[in-house]
NUDO-260307 format. One record per residue (C-alpha): residue in one letter; y, x, z. Coordinates in pm, whole numbers, plus 50000, padded with zeros to 5 digits. Last residue first. Example, Ala and Ser with C-alpha at 12.3 -4.5 7.8 and 13.67 -1.06 7.14 Angstrom:
2
s498945136750714/a495505123050780/
***
This chain:
263
g319787624107549/a319287624507930/h316157642608020/v317397662308286/f319607636408448/d317747609908455/r314377627708574/v316747644708872/h317807602908948/k314407595508898/v312677623909145/f315577614909428/e314537583109434/e310877584509465/a311587613509696/r313697591709914/e312827609410306/a310767643010108/i313377654109888/v316287636710090/a315737666110346/h319387659510439/g318947626810601/a318977595310374/d320777564610192/i321567588309834/e324967594609729/v324677602409301/y327477624209122/s328187633108774/s329957666208740/g333107664108408/s335107689808644/l333287707008912/a335337707609232/t335587672109289/h331797669409274/l331697700509522/d333677679909768/r331887652609722/a328847669909833/n330727685410100/q331847650810180/v327847646210285/p327897663510570/i325367693310573/t322837695110827/g323177655410944/d322947641310598/q322867607110612/t324997598610331/s322927621410128/g324527638409871/i323447646709467/v325857666509224/l324737667308878/t325887696008633/p326327698608250/a326547736408250/q329587756508220/i330217768108570/r333077793508587/p335807771308826/l332757770809071/l332617808909119/d335597809109310/r334287785809559/i331147796909571/d331087812209966/a328387820910217/r329107834710580/l327457808910765/n324287800910524/l323827835810508/d323237845710892/i320747811810837/h319017823210505/r318907858610781/l317277839711017/t314457821410841/g313607855910717/p313687868811073/t311097838211150/p312427811011369/q309897782311252/m310637753711073/l307337731911049/g306927732111380/i307737696711492/m306077676411194/g303227664711434/e305697653311722/v307427629211412/t303887618811352/d303657611911738/r306837596111766/g306997568611474/l307257574911136/s309747547611104/n311887560611402/l312257595111220/f313617575610886/a316007553211057/p317277581411291/s317997603510904/f316177632310865/a316887670910859/t319197673611142/f316137663711429/t313587683811269/a315557717111244/y316647710411617/r312957704011696/t312167737811572/f314287758111695/a314007740412064/a310217749112043/t310707782911887/n313297791112210/d314627828112096/a316227812311775/i318357787812033/d321277806811905/q321037805811580/w320637766811547/t323547766911732/t325647788511478/m324197768911208/m325407732711320/n328797746311466/h329797763211130/i328347734310920/y330457708111158/v333597732611124/d333467735610725/d335667766910639/p332207788910508/g332427775710145/s331047756409891/w328417728610025/g325047715509912/n323097686509964/v321677691609629/l322867708509326/i321467705008987/l322567722108656/r321497718108320/r321057744508025/v321127776808246/l319877807508160/e322587814607945/p325177807408178/r324597838508413/t326957846608665/a328427809908715/a325147787308698/v323337816408911/t325827813109167/a325347777609141/a321627780609159/v321977803609446/l324787779209661/s322197752909572/g319167770109732/l321257764810076/s320857732310031/f318477724909732/g319027739809394/l318027720209069/l318237741608738/d317337729108377/v316417759408199/p317717778007905/g315457798207701/d311557806807664/a311177803908059/t309007827808289/e310237862208296/e313917854308219/l313647826108493/v312427847708766/a314717877308718/a317517849308737/v316267838009073/q316367876809176/g319897880209070/a320527843909229/l319547859609570/v321167894209566/e324647876709438/l324307845909726/t323877881209984/l321097885210224/p321347909610515/a319107935010496/g315257930810557/d313687953610336/d312147931810095/e309217912710064/a308557876309928/s306117853710055/a307967834210388/s311007828810197/g314027856110362/s314247871710005/y313717843509690/e310817825409597/p310977810109252/l309117775809173/i309127772108783/v308237732108656/t307337732908331/s308907695808227/r307777665108119/d304357655808374/a305217685508578/f307627665408723/e306217641008990/d303347662908976/i305667694309147/l306987664609394/h304997668409688/d304977708709654/f308717706909636/i308897723910027/l306577748609944/s308957767509780/g310347785310032/p309857794910426/g313157784210529/t316467778310389/g316817760210076/h314077764209748/v315187766909405/l313527744309191/a313127755108839/l312757727608550/a311477740108202/p311067721407888/g307637710907870/t304587719908008/g303777719908389/v303257742208675/v304407774208728/r304977799209050/y306827825709188/p306607858209392/i309547877009428/k308907918609553/a312427933209654/d313537966909639/g315367959009305/v313757929309163/t309617932909164/l308597906208998/t305127885609130/g303007859808924/t301487827808993/t300197798708754/v299507768908868/e297017739708700/a298497707808770/m298477693909140/
***
């Protein structure tokens, strides 16, 4: 991995760490539910040759510190915006994955001067999807059973074909990466309440929406609906599960690079 610069900002009552890697126009990667930006570590070198990669954490991630209160998109977007102001010289290309896509969309809608281009990956817009409600509620309900919680997170994250291609021993080694920490449970609680439908018309940045056809966490129709709601947006589907950034990393990187370096 290229040389990493780290820092921590105080935003309100929270301490928000961040990392910066590479040189070139800024590309910020906003993580989803769980431990934090480490989910992007295997992609950093793929982007850092042409971009300054900014990796903000936010409240609920493993390395962030705050008062433990229920989360809102406004609070998380404010934290990410503060990192962008600290680390970038101008508007950035802003990518959000899963819950991070809602955070990124909130930044783009409320702080348009910070965002040059927007990429929303496996996101959704509001709390009305019955599948998402049941998926997240079940995940909450089994939080007192760590083994079940982590196994559930693994099989909903990846497509069946990908899991079978890895084999049982490899998959068993992956079980446990998503722990029912207080921060992760706060993220899940926000997933059940989050709503960006009123913000979508305010997004001015050129936008790429990416959906995964075999997504067992956020059904792909949600990505299609985001694309429809964002007039003029581009849309790509990848044949993968929710964790497309791991399952089809090369294809994912190509779509992102083509979009951010277009023109």
